[in-house]
N, C-alpha and C positions, 0 to 999 in steps of 0.2 A: 260510221261513213259507208264501209263497204260490208256491213253485216247484213243489210238487206237487199241482197243479189237474189231473186226468184227465178222462176222457169221464164217468164218473158223475157228478162235481162239476158238469160242464157242464150235465148233461140236468138235474139237479135244479136249478140257477139257471135254465134254460129252463123247466121245468114251474112255478116260482115265476112268472117272469114272466108266463106264460099264465094263470095264476090271476089275477094281480093285473091285469092289462090286459084281458084276452080276447082270442080269436081275431081278433075283429074288428078291434082297435086295433092289433095285430101289424105289419101293412104300413105304417101311420102311424107309429108308434114307429120302425121300421127307417128309414123315408124321412127322419123329423127326425134320426137319428142319424147318417144319411149326409150330408145337407146340414150339419149342424153338423161334422163331421170335415173336408167339403171347404172352408167358409169358413175353418175352422182353418188348413189348408194354405195356402191362397189368403192369408190374413194373414201367415202365414210368409214367403211368397215376398216379397209386398208390403215387409215389413219388411227382407229381404235387399237389394231393388231399393232403397228408400231409404235404406240402408246406403250401397249402392255409389254413389249418383247425391249423397251429400250434399258429398263434396269435389268435385264436379264445378260449374262455374260455366256455365250454359245461356245466359246472358243475360236470362233471365226476370226481371221485378220481383216478386220475392214479398210484398211488402208490399199488392200490391193497387190502388196509389195510381199514377195517371197522371202523367207528369213535367208539368210546366207553365210 
């Protein structure tokens, strides 16, 4: 269904985005999209590191209370 998106379709989508947001807002939209993707990738890497470190006992007290 979506496997046949070509250059004309992409140009049409770009034209619609340009009309909706305007030329002045496109850099802001692109920057926001890039930051969102970057944060998503960082979140995925963080989840992988958490999963790897979950079985490890590093001697830290996870409850936050100090022994008394």
